[in-house]
RODRENGU-512225 format. One record per residue (C-alpha): x, y, z; residue in three letters. Coordinates in steps of 0.1 Angstrom, whole numbers, plus 2048, in hexadecimal, padded with zeros to 3 digits. Layout:
REM RODRENGU-512225
XYZALA/...
//
This chain:
REM RODRENGU-512225
8ED4F088BMET/8CC50288CGLU/8C651F874ILE/8AB53A87BLYS/8A0557866GLU/88D576871PHE/87F59485EVAL/8815B6870ALA/8625CB874GLU/8745E9881GLY/8975F7887ASN/8A95E68A4LEU/8CC5DC8AEARG/8D45B98A4VAL/8D95AC8C7ASP/8B85BC8D3VAL/8A65AF8B5PHE/8B258B8B9LEU/8AD58B8DFSER/8885928D8GLU/88457C8BALYS/89A55E8C1ALA/89755E8E7GLY/8BD5638ECLEU/8CF579905THR/8E15968F6ARG/902588902SER/8FA5678F0ALA/8F357B8D0VAL/91458D8D4LYS/92756C8D6LYS/91455F8B7LEU/91D57F8A4CYS/94257C8AFGLU/9425598A3GLY/934562880GLY/912552886HIS/8FB570880VAL/8F457E85DPHE/8E259E852LEU/8D859B82ECYS/8F057E82AGLU/90F591838ARG/91E58B85BPRO/9125A6873VAL/91D5B4895LYS/9065B48B3ALA/9045DA8B4GLY/8FA5E0890GLU/8D75EA887THR/8BE5D4874VAL/8A45E8861ARG/8805E0859ALA/87D5C683EGLY/8A15B9842GLU/8A7594849THR/8BD588866VAL/8CA564865LYS/8D9554884VAL/8EB533886GLU/8E75218A8ILE/9045098ACPRO/8FD4E78BBASP/9064E68E0PRO/9284D88E7VAL/9284BB8FFPRO/93C4C391EILE/94F4A8930ALA/96B4A994AALA/98D4A293BLYS/9AA48F94CPRO/9C54A595BGLU/9E649B96CGLU/9E04AB98ELEU/9EE4A19B0PRO/9D448E9C6ILE/9D84779E4ASP/9C64569DEILE/9C74449FFVAL/9B54249F3TYR/9AA4159D2GLU/99C3F49C5ASP/9863EA9A7ASP/9673FA9B6ASP/9704199C9LEU/98C4329D2ALA/9904479F1VAL/9A04699ECVAL/9AF482A05ASN/9A64A29F3LYS/9BC4C09F8ALA/9AE4E2A02GLN/9A84F89E4GLY/99E4DD9CBMET/97B4DD9BETHR/96B4BA9BCVAL/95B4BE99AHIS/9554D797FALA/93A4F2981GLY/93351797BALA/94B51895DGLY/96750796FASN/9704E795CPHE/9954E3965GLU/9AA4DC983GLY/98F4C8996THR/9914A79A8LEU/97D49798CVAL/9984A2972ASN/9B3492988ALA/99F47298DLEU/99946E968LEU/9BF46F963PHE/9C7457981ARG/9AB43D980LEU/9A1426964LYS/97C42596CASN/96343C97CLEU/93D438980SER/92744A967GLY/90845097CILE/910475982ASN/91847C95DGLY/93748894BGLU/93E4A5962LEU/93C492983ARG/94746E97BPRO/94C45999AGLY/9424759B3ILE/92C4669CEVAL/92E4839E6HIS/9414A49E8ARG/9544BAA00ILE/9594DF9FBASP/9764ED9E7LYS/9874FCA06ASP/97F4DEA1CTHR/9994C2A1CSER/99649DA22GLY/98747CA19LEU/96D4739FFLEU/9644539EEVAL/96344F9C8VAL/9504349B5ALA/961422999LYS/94241198BASN/91C41798CASP/9153FA9A4ALA/92E4089BDALA/91F42B9B8HIS/8FC41F9C0LEU/90740C9DFSER/91C4299EDLEU/9004429E6SER/8E742C9F8ALA/8FF42AA16GLN/900450A18ILE/8DB452A14GLN/8D5438A2FASN/8F0448A46LYS/905429A47THR/92243BA37CYS/93144FA53LYS/94446FA4CARG/955483A68GLU/9674A4A67TYR/97F4B8A7DLEU/97B4DDA7FALA/98A4F9A92LEU/96F512A9BVAL/96D534AAAGLU/967537ACFGLY/96451EAEAVAL/947505AE9ILE/93A4FCB0CLYS/9284DCB03GLU/93C4BCAFFASP/9244AFAE4THR/9044B8AD3GLY/8EE4B4AB5ARG/8E34CFA9DILE/8C34C9A8ASER/8B64E5A73THR/8A74ECA51GLN/8C04F8A37MET/8BE507A15GLY/8CA5239FFARG/8CF544A12ASP/8B455CA05PRO/8CB57AA0BLYS/8EA56B9FAASN/8E65509E0ARG/90A5459E3LEU/904539A07ARG/8EF520A18MET/8DC528A38ALA/8C751AA54VAL/8A3520A4ALEU/882522A5DPRO/86F502A64ALA/85D4F4A45GLY/877503A2DGLU/8964F4A1EGLY/8A24D0A26ARG/8A94BFA47ASN/8CE4C1A52ALA/8DD4AFA70GLU/9004B0A7ETHR/90E4A2A9EGLU/92C4B3AAFPHE/9464A8AC8PHE/95F4BFAD9VAL/9824B1AD5GLU/9974CDAE5GLU/9904F0AF3ARG/9A850DAF0PHE/9A8531AFCALA/99553FADDLYS/98C520AC9ASN/97F4FDACATHR/9894DEAB6LEU/9694CCAADVAL/9614ABA9DARG/9424ADA88PHE/92E48EA7CSER/917492A5ELEU/8F5483A61LYS/8E9493A41THR/8FE4A1A24GLY/8F24C4A1CARG/9084DDA09THR/91E4F0A22HIS/90C4DEA3FGLN/9284DFA59ILE/932502A51ARG/90E50EA54VAL/9074FBA74HIS/928508A83ALA/91C52BA7CLYS/8F9523A8ATYR/90A518AAAMET/91C539AACGLY/93D529AA6HIS/94652CA81PRO/963519A73VAL/98552BA74VAL/98F537A51GLY/96B536A44ASP/965558A35LYS/94454FA26LEU/933545A47TYR/94C551A60GLY/95F570A69TYR/969587A4DGLN/988591A60LYS/99C571A68GLN/9B856EA80ARG/9CC556A6BPHE/9D7558A46ALA/9C553AA38LEU/9BA530A15GLU/999521A22GLY/987513A41GLN/9974FCA5ALEU/9804DFA52LEU/98D4BCA4AHIS/97B49CA42ALA/991486A57PHE/97C466A5AARG/968451A41LEU/957430A49GLU/94441CA2FLEU/93B3F9A24THR/94C3ECA05HIS/9323E99E9PRO/93E3C79DDLYS/94E3B59FBSER/9383C3A16GLY/9573CAA2BGLU/9543E7A43ARG/971400A3BMET/97F41DA4FLEU/995438A41PHE/9A6455A53THR/9BA473A47ALA/9D1488A5CPRO/9CC4ADA60LEU/9DD4C2A45PRO/9FD4D4A4FASP/9ED4F6A4ETYR/9D14EAA66PHE/9EA4DAA7EALA/9FF4FAA7FARG/9E150FA89ILE/9D84F6AA4LEU/9FB4F9AB3GLU/9F751FAB3ILE/9D551EAC5VAL/9E2505ADEARG/9FB51EAEAARG/9E253AAEEGLU/9D6544B10LYS/
//
């Protein structure tokens, strides 16, 4: 624990005084006061009290608490497992790993409970995680159980020898049977929660191939093949095409026809080389029931 002392030169609120002197935010000072870590003339003080000229304020800065994901008994679908890797069919609605204050209920929490070993390359919050899929996207992802496997699988993704394909139901009818989308992508300057296609020279290269699987009166079932792995890539590229993914309120229509918990986007196919044996492995996952039900509805539309 670090202890700092400051002598006031004028009359100020404690939180204002410490924000200036200690470089803390006022909310951080308030939490320290609530925890009994701030003293005015040796007595605990509240953030809103006044410190007067000549008085001494002492603040205790607690040591940072290391954060690590903890095991949780949560239902997950492990479709394959050996000593080096596991392949999981992630359900829609489950976050892959902790972030933004969310440290429970993630796939990592479930993996720590179910698996004996996970690679440590990505640290204590993301053990074993080689690549991700969005919270409201379902489907396959590979998990590394040791560092050697992690390095091999990461290299395959980097070198594009790990193949990942998705099925999506999109709005509207796509005329082309197949195509390739190649853009620059980065954070949306108008909304930091979203990604966006950016002008040439900005962001990072993003490439996606698409293949029309089935056309309907108002929608299209599309197979997307990732050539790069940018955040929200398929969803952004679908919007860029003018055919956003059904159920995607972040990039698609705000008023949706169907009552869905998220976008109809499913990672149905994963192909990789085993990091130890060198065997080429192929995994597939059927469409979730909610996705299949919507397909049956749009097939009947005229």
